[in-house]
C-alpha positions in Angstrom: 0.4 -62.4 36.5 4.1 -61.9 35.5 7.4 -63.8 36.6 8.1 -61.2 39.1 4.5 -61.4 40.5 4.4 -65.2 40.6 7.9 -65.3 42.4 6.8 -62.7 44.8 3.6 -65.0 45.6 5.4 -68.0 45.9 7.9 -66.6 48.5 5.0 -64.6 50.7 3.3 -68.0 50.8 6.9 -69.9 52.1 7.7 -66.8 54.4 4.5 -65.3 55.2 2.9 -62.1 53.3 4.0 -59.8 56.1 7.6 -60.5 55.3 7.5 -59.7 51.5 7.5 -56.0 49.8 7.0 -55.0 46.4 7.0 -52.3 44.6 7.2 -48.8 46.2 6.8 -50.6 49.6 10.5 -51.4 49.0 12.4 -48.8 50.7 15.5 -46.7 49.5 17.5 -48.9 52.5 17.4 -51.9 50.0 17.4 -50.4 46.8 20.3 -47.5 46.5 23.6 -47.7 48.2 25.2 -45.3 51.1 26.9 -43.1 48.6 23.3 -43.2 46.1 25.5 -43.9 43.3 24.0 -47.3 42.5 20.3 -47.9 42.6 17.9 -50.8 41.5 14.4 -52.0 41.2 14.2 -56.0 42.6 11.0 -57.7 42.2 10.7 -58.2 45.8 12.0 -57.7 49.1 12.3 -60.6 51.1 12.8 -61.0 55.0 13.1 -64.6 56.3 13.2 -65.3 60.0 14.9 -68.7 59.9 17.3 -70.7 58.1 14.7 -72.9 56.6 12.9 -69.9 55.1 16.3 -68.6 53.6 16.3 -71.9 51.9 12.8 -71.5 50.8 13.7 -68.4 49.1 16.9 -69.4 47.4 15.1 -72.7 46.5 12.1 -70.8 44.7 14.7 -68.0 43.1 17.1 -71.0 41.8 13.8 -72.7 40.2 12.9 -69.3 38.7 16.7 -68.5 37.4 16.3 -65.1 39.2 19.2 -63.5 40.9 19.0 -62.7 45.0 21.2 -60.3 46.6 21.3 -59.9 50.2 21.2 -56.9 52.1 22.6 -55.9 55.3 24.0 -52.5 56.8 24.2 -51.2 53.3 27.7 -49.7 54.9 29.9 -50.6 51.6 30.6 -48.1 49.4 30.9 -50.4 45.9 27.5 -50.8 45.6 27.8 -54.8 46.1 24.5 -55.0 48.3 22.5 -53.3 45.6 20.2 -56.0 44.4 19.7 -56.7 40.5 16.8 -55.1 38.4 14.2 -57.7 38.3 16.0 -59.3 40.8 15.1 -60.3 44.9 16.5 -58.7 47.6 17.2 -60.8 50.6 17.4 -59.2 54.0 18.4 -61.1 57.4 17.2 -58.4 59.2 14.7 -60.3 61.7 17.5 -63.1 62.0 19.7 -60.9 64.6 19.8 -63.7 67.8 23.0 -63.3 69.8 23.2 -66.5 72.0 24.6 -67.1 75.1 28.1 -66.0 76.1 30.4 -69.0 76.7 33.3 -67.9 78.8 34.6 -71.4 79.2 35.4 -71.6 75.3 35.5 -68.2 74.8 32.7 -68.3 72.0 29.3 -66.8 71.1 26.8 -68.0 68.7 25.1 -65.3 66.6 22.8 -65.2 63.7 23.6 -63.2 60.6 21.5 -60.3 60.8 22.5 -59.2 64.2 24.3 -56.2 64.4 28.0 -55.8 65.2 27.6 -53.5 67.7 24.8 -55.4 69.6 27.1 -58.5 69.7 30.1 -56.4 70.8 28.3 -55.1 73.7 26.8 -58.3 74.6 30.3 -60.2 75.0 31.7 -57.0 76.6 28.8 -57.5 79.1 30.1 -60.7 80.1 33.7 -59.5 80.5 35.0 -60.9 76.6 35.6 -59.2 73.5 34.6 -59.6 70.3 37.5 -58.2 68.5 36.2 -57.0 65.1 35.4 -53.2 65.2 34.4 -50.9 62.4 33.5 -47.3 62.0 30.0 -48.8 61.0 29.7 -51.0 63.8 26.0 -49.9 64.5 24.9 -50.7 61.4 27.2 -53.5 59.9 25.7 -56.9 60.4 27.5 -60.1 61.7 26.5 -61.7 58.2 28.0 -58.6 56.5 31.3 -58.7 57.9 31.9 -61.9 57.5 30.9 -62.1 53.9 33.5 -59.4 53.5 36.0 -60.9 55.7 36.3 -57.4 57.4 39.4 -56.4 59.2 38.7 -53.1 60.9 40.1 -50.8 63.6 41.8 -53.8 65.3 43.4 -55.7 62.3 46.9 -55.6 63.3 46.5 -57.0 66.9 43.6 -59.6 66.4 43.4 -60.3 62.8 40.6 -60.5 60.0 37.0 -61.6 60.6 38.0 -65.0 59.2 40.3 -65.4 62.3 37.3 -65.0 64.5 34.8 -67.2 62.8 35.0 -71.0 64.6 31.7 -72.3 63.1 29.5 -71.2 60.5 26.0 -72.1 59.0 25.1 -71.0 55.5 22.6 -71.9 52.9 23.7 -72.5 48.9 22.3 -71.2 45.8 19.8 -74.1 45.2 18.6 -74.3 49.2 21.0 -76.6 50.6 21.7 -75.9 53.6 25.2 -76.4 55.5 25.8 -76.2 59.4 29.0 -76.7 60.9 28.6 -74.6 64.2 31.4 -75.9 66.2 32.9 -73.8 69.0 36.3 -76.0 68.6 39.7 -73.9 67.9 41.0 -76.8 66.5 38.6 -78.9 64.4 39.9 -81.1 61.3 37.4 -82.9 60.6 37.0 -83.1 56.9 37.1 -80.0 54.6 37.2 -76.5 56.1 34.9 -75.2 53.7 33.9 -72.3 56.1 37.2 -70.4 54.8 35.8 -70.8 51.0 32.5 -68.9 52.0 34.3 -66.3 54.6 35.3 -63.3 51.6 33.1 -64.6 49.2 30.8 -61.7 49.6 27.9 -63.7 48.9 28.6 -65.1 45.7 29.1 -68.8 47.0 26.5 -68.8 49.7 24.2 -67.0 52.2 25.4 -66.9 55.7 22.8 -67.4 58.3 24.6 -68.0 61.8 28.1 -68.2 62.8 30.2 -69.3 66.4 32.6 -66.5 66.8 35.6 -66.7 68.8 36.2 -64.3 71.8 39.1 -62.9 73.7 39.2 -61.8 77.4 38.3 -58.1 77.7 41.6 -56.0 77.9 
């Protein structure tokens, strides 16, 4: 068994064999970009179901010095979410929980794999607005729009995604979990490290969960 087979087996032991795919079982969505300009053959596709499982995958990849690329909605056009040949494709599609809408603090807690439109509709059902809106709302993920600091159709009125993220949970390359899921608009307790991660496109950490700021529904 080569290094690729070994890392796939280790990841399967950590998050469950049903959530690790290899070879021809890895669909095109995880290997080819939307414009079909970029493609790759990752050693495996991992689908963790929790922040602890994301941490386990990154720890194993870090120890083996294998690149990890997060694959979200694949709506980008520059191939940034296409994994490396021989690397690991990481999908957070199982981590799609949309938490309760808090109308007192005007916040919602969402996992990174949740689809933007699903989060929008959950907020609107409670009479609140998640301002970020994109043409790709039906496939873009919360983690993806945070990682790219998306602006979208309403950016002039409501700002970039950076303006909507109050709290953040993420995992560093070595598996270290960072968590500051605060719903506070004014939070000056220490370094505001979340702003380093927002817009970093997965180069510094994997975003796993966020507390988002809502607005009254117009």
